[in-house]
C-alpha positions as CSV (number, residue, x, y, z in Angstrom):
1,M,-14.1,-19.3,40.8
2,H,-13.9,-16.7,42.8
3,M,-16.5,-17.6,45.7
4,N,-18.3,-21.0,46.9
5,A,-21.2,-22.0,44.3
6,S,-23.5,-22.5,47.1
7,L,-22.6,-18.9,48.7
8,E,-23.3,-17.5,45.4
9,R,-26.9,-18.8,45.3
10,G,-27.3,-17.5,49.0
11,C,-27.8,-14.0,48.0
12,M,-31.1,-15.3,46.3
13,A,-33.0,-16.8,49.3
14,N,-35.4,-13.6,49.8
15,A,-37.7,-12.4,47.0
16,D,-36.4,-12.8,43.5
17,P,-33.9,-10.2,43.1
18,F,-33.6,-10.2,39.0
19,A,-37.1,-8.3,39.9
20,A,-35.1,-5.3,40.2
21,S,-32.9,-5.5,37.2
22,A,-35.5,-6.0,35.0
23,A,-37.0,-2.8,36.8
24,K,-34.4,-0.8,36.6
25,M,-33.3,-1.9,32.7
26,R,-37.0,-1.0,32.2
27,E,-36.4,2.6,33.8
28,H,-34.0,3.4,31.4
29,G,-35.5,2.1,28.1
30,M,-34.1,-0.9,27.3
31,S,-36.2,-3.5,25.1
32,E,-38.2,-6.2,26.4
33,L,-35.6,-8.3,24.0
34,S,-32.5,-7.2,25.8
35,I,-34.4,-7.7,29.5
36,A,-35.0,-11.3,28.0
37,Q,-31.5,-12.0,27.1
38,F,-30.2,-11.0,30.2
39,E,-32.7,-12.5,32.2
40,R,-31.3,-15.5,31.0
41,L,-27.6,-15.2,31.8
42,Y,-29.1,-14.3,35.4
43,R,-31.1,-17.5,35.4
44,V,-28.1,-19.3,34.6
45,W,-25.8,-18.1,37.0
46,Q,-28.4,-18.0,39.9
47,N,-29.2,-21.5,39.3
48,E,-26.8,-23.7,37.6
49,T,-25.6,-26.2,40.4
50,S,-22.8,-27.6,38.8
51,S,-20.0,-25.4,37.7
52,S,-19.2,-24.1,33.8
53,W,-16.2,-25.9,33.3
54,I,-15.6,-27.6,29.9
55,R,-13.7,-30.2,31.3
56,E,-10.5,-31.5,29.3
57,S,-11.4,-35.0,29.8
58,D,-15.2,-34.1,27.7
59,V,-13.4,-32.8,24.8
60,E,-10.8,-33.7,21.8
61,P,-8.3,-31.1,20.6
62,L,-9.1,-29.2,17.4
63,T,-6.5,-30.6,14.6
64,G,-6.1,-30.8,10.8
65,I,-7.7,-27.5,10.0
66,P,-6.6,-26.0,6.6
67,S,-5.2,-23.4,6.1
68,F,-5.7,-20.1,4.2
69,H,-3.0,-21.3,1.5
70,D,-4.3,-24.9,1.1
71,V,-7.7,-23.2,0.9
72,Y,-6.2,-20.8,-1.9
73,K,-5.2,-23.5,-4.3
74,T,-8.8,-25.0,-4.3
75,I,-10.6,-21.9,-5.7
76,D,-11.4,-20.5,-9.2
77,H,-10.4,-16.7,-8.8
78,D,-12.0,-15.5,-12.0
79,K,-15.0,-16.5,-10.1
80,A,-14.2,-16.0,-6.4
81,K,-15.9,-12.5,-6.6
82,T,-19.1,-14.5,-6.9
83,A,-19.4,-15.1,-2.8
84,F,-17.7,-12.1,-1.8
85,A,-20.9,-9.8,-4.0
86,K,-23.2,-11.6,-1.2
87,T,-21.0,-10.9,1.8
88,A,-21.8,-8.0,3.9
89,F,-19.3,-6.6,6.8
90,L,-19.9,-6.5,10.4
91,K,-17.8,-4.8,12.8
92,L,-17.9,-4.8,16.8
93,N,-17.3,-1.3,17.8
94,G,-19.0,-1.0,21.4
95,G,-15.4,-0.8,23.1
96,L,-14.0,2.3,24.6
97,G,-10.7,1.7,25.3
98,T,-10.9,1.9,29.2
99,S,-8.1,-0.7,29.8
100,M,-5.6,2.5,28.0
101,G,-7.3,5.0,30.0
102,L,-9.4,6.4,26.8
103,E,-12.7,8.0,27.1
104,C,-14.0,7.9,23.5
105,A,-13.7,4.9,21.1
106,K,-11.0,2.7,20.9
107,S,-11.7,2.5,16.9
108,L,-11.1,6.7,17.4
109,L,-7.3,6.1,18.7
110,P,-4.8,7.2,16.0
111,V,-2.9,3.7,14.8
112,R,-0.1,5.3,12.6
113,R,0.1,7.8,9.7
114,H,-0.3,7.3,5.9
115,K,0.7,10.4,3.4
116,A,1.6,12.5,6.5
117,K,-2.4,12.3,7.8
118,P,-3.0,10.3,11.0
119,M,-4.9,7.1,10.7
120,R,-7.3,5.8,13.2
121,F,-8.6,2.6,13.6
122,L,-11.8,3.3,11.7
123,D,-10.0,5.1,9.2
124,I,-8.5,2.0,8.2
125,I,-11.2,0.2,8.3
126,L,-13.1,2.6,6.0
127,G,-10.2,2.4,3.8
128,Q,-10.4,-1.0,3.4
129,V,-13.8,-1.8,2.6
130,I,-13.5,1.6,0.1
131,T,-10.6,-0.3,-1.6
132,A,-12.5,-3.6,-1.8
133,R,-15.6,-2.1,-3.6
134,T,-13.5,-0.3,-5.9
135,R,-10.8,-2.9,-7.0
136,L,-13.7,-6.2,-7.2
137,G,-16.7,-3.5,-7.9
138,V,-18.5,-5.4,-5.5
139,D,-21.3,-3.4,-2.8
140,L,-19.8,-4.8,0.5
141,P,-22.2,-3.0,2.5
142,L,-20.3,-2.2,6.7
143,T,-22.3,-2.1,9.4
144,L,-20.4,-1.0,13.0
145,M,-22.4,-2.6,16.3
146,N,-22.0,0.2,18.3
147,S,-22.4,1.2,22.3
148,F,-24.1,4.2,23.2
149,R,-21.2,5.5,24.1
150,T,-19.3,4.8,20.6
151,S,-22.1,5.8,18.3
152,E,-22.1,9.7,17.9
153,D,-18.7,10.1,17.6
154,C,-18.0,7.4,15.3
155,M,-20.8,7.9,12.8
156,K,-20.0,11.5,12.9
157,L,-16.7,10.3,11.2
158,V,-18.2,7.7,8.9
159,R,-20.5,10.3,7.5
160,N,-17.6,12.7,7.1
161,N,-15.7,10.3,4.9
162,R,-16.3,11.7,1.4
163,K,-15.4,8.2,-0.2
164,F,-18.0,6.1,1.7
165,H,-21.4,6.3,0.6
166,Q,-24.1,3.5,1.4
167,E,-27.8,3.6,1.6
168,D,-29.5,0.5,1.5
169,I,-27.8,-1.5,4.4
170,P,-28.1,0.3,8.0
171,M,-24.4,1.4,8.8
172,E,-24.5,0.8,12.6
173,I,-26.9,-1.3,15.4
174,I,-26.6,-0.5,18.8
175,Q,-25.3,-3.2,21.5
176,H,-27.7,-3.5,24.3
177,A,-26.6,-2.7,28.4
178,E,-26.7,-4.7,31.2
179,P,-26.7,-3.9,34.9
180,K,-23.7,-5.0,37.1
181,I,-24.7,-7.4,39.9
182,D,-24.1,-6.7,43.2
183,L,-22.6,-9.7,44.6
184,A,-23.5,-9.6,48.0
185,T,-27.7,-9.0,47.0
186,G,-28.1,-10.3,43.6
187,E,-29.7,-7.1,42.5
188,P,-28.5,-4.4,40.6
189,V,-25.0,-2.4,42.2
190,S,-25.9,1.1,43.1
191,F,-23.0,3.6,42.5
192,P,-24.7,7.1,43.0
193,S,-21.0,8.6,42.9
194,H,-20.7,7.4,39.1
195,P,-23.8,6.3,38.0
196,D,-22.4,4.9,34.1
197,L,-20.4,2.5,36.3
198,E,-23.4,0.7,37.3
199,W,-24.0,-0.6,33.3
200,C,-22.3,-2.8,31.3
201,P,-21.9,-4.6,28.2
202,P,-23.2,-8.0,27.7
203,G,-20.1,-9.3,26.3
204,H,-19.8,-9.7,22.4
205,G,-22.1,-12.7,21.9
206,D,-24.9,-9.8,22.7
207,L,-24.4,-9.4,18.7
208,Y,-26.8,-12.1,18.0
209,S,-29.8,-10.6,19.6
210,T,-29.1,-6.8,18.9
211,I,-28.6,-8.0,14.8
212,W,-32.2,-10.0,15.5
213,E,-33.7,-6.8,17.4
214,S,-32.1,-4.3,14.4
215,G,-33.8,-6.5,11.5
216,L,-30.4,-6.1,9.7
217,L,-30.7,-9.9,8.6
218,D,-34.3,-9.2,6.6
219,K,-32.4,-6.0,5.2
220,L,-29.5,-8.2,4.0
221,E,-31.8,-10.8,2.9
222,E,-33.9,-8.1,1.1
223,H,-31.0,-7.0,-1.1
224,G,-29.3,-10.6,-1.8
225,Y,-26.6,-10.9,0.7
226,E,-26.2,-14.2,1.8
227,Y,-22.8,-13.9,4.5
228,L,-21.6,-12.1,7.0
229,F,-18.1,-11.4,8.0
230,I,-17.8,-10.0,11.5
231,S,-14.8,-9.5,13.0
232,N,-13.4,-6.6,16.0
233,S,-12.8,-3.1,15.1
234,D,-9.6,-3.2,17.2
235,N,-8.4,-6.4,14.8
236,L,-7.0,-4.6,11.8
237,G,-5.7,-7.9,10.0
238,A,-9.8,-8.8,9.7
239,R,-9.4,-7.6,6.2
240,P,-12.5,-8.4,3.8
241,S,-11.2,-11.7,2.1
242,R,-12.5,-13.0,-1.5
243,T,-10.8,-16.0,-0.9
244,L,-12.5,-16.9,2.5
245,A,-15.8,-15.7,1.0
246,Q,-15.9,-18.5,-1.9
247,Y,-14.4,-20.8,0.4
248,F,-17.0,-20.6,2.9
249,E,-19.7,-20.4,-0.1
250,N,-18.1,-23.5,-1.5
251,T,-17.8,-25.6,2.0
252,G,-22.0,-24.7,2.4
253,A,-21.2,-24.7,6.3
254,P,-23.6,-22.5,8.1
255,F,-21.0,-21.0,10.3
256,M,-17.0,-20.7,10.2
257,A,-14.4,-19.4,12.6
258,E,-11.0,-17.9,11.6
259,V,-8.2,-19.9,13.8
260,A,-4.3,-19.1,14.2
261,V,-1.6,-21.0,15.5
262,R,-1.4,-20.7,18.7
263,T,2.3,-19.4,20.4
264,Y,3.2,-19.5,24.0
265,A,1.9,-15.9,23.7
266,D,-1.5,-17.1,23.2
267,R,-1.5,-19.9,25.7
268,K,-4.2,-18.3,27.5
269,G,-6.4,-17.4,24.4
270,G,-9.7,-18.5,24.2
271,H,-9.5,-21.6,22.0
272,I,-11.5,-24.3,20.0
273,V,-12.5,-27.8,21.2
274,R,-14.5,-30.6,20.0
275,D,-17.0,-32.1,22.5
276,K,-16.6,-36.0,22.5
277,A,-20.1,-36.3,23.8
278,T,-22.0,-34.7,20.2
279,G,-18.7,-34.3,17.9
280,N,-19.7,-30.3,17.6
281,L,-17.3,-27.8,17.8
282,M,-16.8,-25.1,21.0
283,L,-15.3,-22.6,22.1
284,R,-13.3,-22.7,25.4
285,E,-12.6,-19.6,26.9
286,M,-10.0,-19.9,30.1
287,S,-12.2,-18.7,32.6
288,Q,-14.1,-22.0,31.4
289,V,-11.0,-23.8,32.4
290,H,-10.9,-25.9,35.8
291,E,-7.8,-25.3,37.6
292,D,-7.1,-29.0,37.1
293,D,-6.9,-28.7,33.0
294,K,-4.6,-25.4,33.2
295,A,-1.5,-27.1,31.7
296,D,-3.1,-29.1,29.1
297,A,-5.6,-26.2,27.8
298,Q,-2.2,-24.1,27.9
299,D,-0.5,-26.7,25.8
300,I,0.3,-25.3,22.6
301,G,1.3,-28.6,21.0
302,K,-1.8,-30.2,22.3
303,H,-4.4,-27.3,21.4
304,P,-2.7,-25.7,18.6
305,Y,-5.1,-23.5,17.5
306,F,-6.7,-20.4,18.8
307,N,-9.8,-18.5,18.0
308,T,-9.5,-14.9,16.2
309,N,-12.9,-13.7,16.7
310,S,-13.3,-13.5,13.5
311,I,-16.3,-15.6,12.1
312,W,-18.2,-16.2,8.8
313,V,-22.2,-17.0,9.1
314,R,-24.8,-17.7,6.9
315,V,-27.6,-15.3,7.0
316,D,-30.4,-17.7,6.6
317,A,-28.9,-20.0,9.3
318,L,-28.4,-17.0,11.5
319,K,-32.0,-15.9,11.3
320,A,-33.1,-19.8,11.5
321,K,-31.2,-20.1,14.7
322,L,-32.2,-16.5,16.4
323,A,-35.9,-17.5,14.9
324,E,-35.8,-20.9,17.3
325,H,-34.7,-19.3,20.1
326,N,-36.7,-16.1,20.0
327,G,-33.6,-13.5,19.6
328,V,-32.0,-15.0,22.7
329,I,-29.4,-18.0,21.6
330,P,-28.3,-20.2,24.5
331,L,-24.4,-19.3,24.3
332,P,-22.5,-20.3,27.6
333,V,-22.7,-17.7,30.4
334,I,-18.9,-16.5,31.4
335,R,-19.1,-15.0,35.0
336,N,-16.6,-12.1,34.8
337,Y,-15.4,-10.5,38.8
338,K,-14.7,-7.5,39.3
339,T,-15.2,-4.1,41.6
340,V,-18.0,-1.7,40.2
341,D,-15.3,1.2,39.6
342,P,-12.6,-1.1,37.9
343,T,-9.9,1.6,39.0
344,D,-11.0,1.2,42.9
345,P,-10.3,-2.3,44.4
346,S,-12.2,-1.2,47.2
347,S,-15.7,-0.1,45.6
348,P,-18.4,-3.0,45.8
349,K,-17.7,-6.6,44.5
350,V,-19.7,-7.0,41.2
351,I,-20.4,-9.7,38.5
352,Q,-20.7,-9.1,34.7
353,L,-22.4,-11.9,33.1
354,E,-20.9,-12.3,29.5
355,T,-21.1,-14.5,26.5
356,A,-18.6,-14.9,23.6
357,M,-19.6,-14.5,20.3
358,G,-17.5,-17.5,19.0
359,A,-19.3,-19.7,21.3
360,A,-22.2,-19.9,18.8
361,I,-20.2,-22.1,17.0
362,G,-21.6,-25.0,19.1
363,L,-25.0,-24.0,18.1
364,F,-24.6,-25.2,14.6
365,E,-24.3,-28.3,13.2
366,G,-21.5,-28.7,10.4
367,A,-19.5,-25.4,11.7
368,I,-15.7,-25.7,10.6
369,C,-13.3,-23.7,11.0
370,V,-10.0,-22.3,8.8
371,Q,-6.8,-21.6,9.9
372,V,-5.4,-18.1,9.1
373,D,-1.7,-16.4,9.2
374,R,-0.9,-13.7,11.8
375,M,-1.6,-11.4,9.3
376,R,-5.0,-11.6,9.5
377,F,-4.8,-11.3,13.7
378,L,-3.3,-8.2,14.7
379,P,-5.1,-7.0,17.7
380,V,-4.6,-4.2,19.9
381,K,-5.9,-4.5,23.5
382,T,-3.3,-2.5,25.3
383,T,-0.6,0.2,24.4
384,N,2.0,-2.8,24.3
385,D,0.2,-3.7,21.0
386,L,0.1,-0.1,20.2
387,F,3.7,0.3,20.6
388,I,4.2,-2.5,17.8
389,M,1.4,-0.7,15.4
390,R,3.3,2.4,15.5
391,S,6.6,1.4,15.1
392,D,8.6,0.7,11.6
393,R,7.6,-2.8,12.0
394,F,4.6,-1.9,10.1
395,H,3.7,-0.3,6.7
396,L,0.5,0.8,6.8
397,T,-0.6,0.2,2.5
398,D,-2.3,2.2,0.3
399,S,-5.0,-0.5,0.0
400,Y,-4.9,-0.2,3.7
401,E,-3.3,-3.4,4.6
402,M,-1.2,-3.3,7.9
403,E,1.7,-4.7,6.1
404,D,5.1,-6.7,8.1
405,G,7.8,-8.9,6.7
406,N,6.6,-11.9,9.1
407,Y,4.3,-10.9,11.4
408,I,6.5,-12.2,14.4
409,F,6.9,-9.3,16.7
410,P,8.7,-8.9,19.8
411,N,7.6,-9.5,23.2
412,V,6.6,-6.0,24.5
413,D,6.5,-5.5,28.2
414,L,6.2,-1.6,28.9
415,D,6.1,-0.3,32.7
416,P,2.6,0.0,33.1
417,R,2.7,3.2,35.9
418,Y,3.8,5.3,33.0
419,Y,2.4,3.5,29.5
420,K,-0.6,1.9,30.4
421,N,-2.5,5.6,30.2
422,I,-2.8,6.4,26.6
423,N,-1.9,10.2,27.3
424,D,1.1,9.1,29.8
425,F,2.3,6.8,26.7
426,N,2.0,9.5,23.8
427,E,4.0,12.0,26.4
428,R,6.7,10.0,26.8
429,F,7.4,9.4,22.9
430,P,6.7,12.5,21.5
431,Y,8.6,11.8,18.4
432,N,6.8,8.4,17.7
433,V,8.1,4.9,18.8
434,P,11.7,3.9,18.8
435,S,12.6,1.4,15.9
436,L,11.9,-2.3,16.5
437,A,13.3,-3.8,13.1
438,A,16.2,-5.4,15.5
439,A,14.3,-5.9,18.6
440,K,13.5,-9.6,19.9
441,S,12.1,-8.2,23.0
442,V,11.3,-4.7,24.8
443,T,11.4,-4.3,28.5
444,I,10.9,-1.1,29.6
445,H,11.0,-0.4,34.0
446,G,10.7,3.1,34.8
447,D,9.7,6.3,33.9
448,W,11.7,6.7,30.4
449,T,11.1,9.7,28.0
450,F,12.3,8.7,23.7
451,G,14.3,11.2,21.5
452,Q,13.9,11.0,17.8
453,N,15.1,8.3,16.2
454,V,15.7,5.8,18.7
455,R,16.5,2.0,17.9
456,L,16.1,-0.8,20.1
457,F,17.9,-4.6,19.0
458,S,17.8,-7.7,20.6
459,D,16.6,-8.0,24.2
460,A,16.0,-4.2,24.9
461,V,16.4,-3.3,28.4
462,L,15.9,0.0,30.4
463,E,15.8,-0.8,33.9
464,D,14.1,1.8,36.5
465,E,16.5,4.7,37.7
466,G,14.1,5.8,40.6
467,E,13.4,9.1,38.7
468,P,12.1,10.6,35.4
469,S,14.7,9.5,32.3
470,Y,16.1,10.3,29.0
471,V,16.8,8.5,26.0
472,P,18.9,11.0,23.9
473,N,18.3,11.3,20.1
474,G,19.9,8.5,17.5
475,E,20.7,6.3,20.7
476,F,20.6,2.2,20.5
477,V,18.9,0.0,23.3
478,G,20.2,-3.3,24.3
479,P,20.4,-5.7,27.0
480,Q,23.0,-3.4,28.5
481,G,20.5,-0.5,28.6
482,I,21.4,2.9,26.5
483,E,24.7,1.6,24.3
484,S,28.1,3.0,25.9
485,D,29.7,4.8,22.7
486,D,33.1,4.2,24.4
487,W,35.3,2.3,22.3
488,V,38.0,-0.3,24.5
489,V,41.2,-0.6,22.9
């Protein structure tokens, strides 16, 4: 908690400050449903007398989850196409990649080359869909949940793909936006020098009200689609799967979350637990973990799975749940404390109120989880992740699968001063990133630019030399830095 709860509520003492947010949203042409959704988040924050912690003493760990391999053995593969033919694919595609200094949709960032052609996230996603359609003879409609900032550029790329055609199901829906709230007043923040920064997305839990408002579920039902597979556009491992589609149908469950086995590197990720009081599954993000419970929550032996943010949901069950709540389902509210300009710590303090897509698991009785391999969880959140994706650890197959030998990757720590921003990153790897085939970990301190055919091995380290430095062509970099080619006789 970043500030005392009573102090938070103290800013509400005057006339209802939410009225200013509602007026601002209407003034910007936002729908009444988007206002209603934001009002729910705001009221929870405004009136919550108890904390939003999910205490360790109130939950049980998730254990004994069937794995993809267990599931695979139970499927009649001659019939596995049956459920897949009734499945639609939805990608969350509203992110701008601001954490990497991007000013366009993150999904338009080139990941690697395929047959000499630069492939962006969206090119690869379209390739995965086209491959599934062609090989299995299914329609597999794809819908992107774009934001106002990503829609135009991304839909232009989709329409320019000569192999991708879709008519009956909408190719995009547009997510909502909400005002950032001035922590001092409870009113929408004002930032005249950069008005765009006054707004933020309501988290990926906004997906549900956006789906409801768009009429997508009616369209899917009208054309015989019963299941919706939803995942992040920056997770290229979340490919359409007939095995998981058939398993989901066989279970009869209304909602299924893909989880993966946690490693030490995943200890701070959201994980699914069971509510002792109700027996229902719940998503617990680290922002909902009390300080006293952090050791337990990050114990990968006790809580062995993390949430991959890939879910399967029955269209009829989701439609009924949204109808029950008039399009605004009651997901836990996540409080995200920032400054209005994330790059300027001296700008006004704000709170962004968000919800998480996976938290809906707690609203569906009979919801289940399935454990998937790391090949289905390949997210790119930072240039550290991109460094691995662009390396020789991966091969992009002709069926658009990001293929690796074991999907156990080196820990990468690139100096954020020189590599966090994508333009700085690209400038320092003019010929492509070094080989990681023999690397256990990579740590780069300082400003290093890399020549061609550089190979990293073991625990590769480069120290800051206090000035721009260069790794020449063909060098090996290991625990001692650039390896000496002097032999000691």
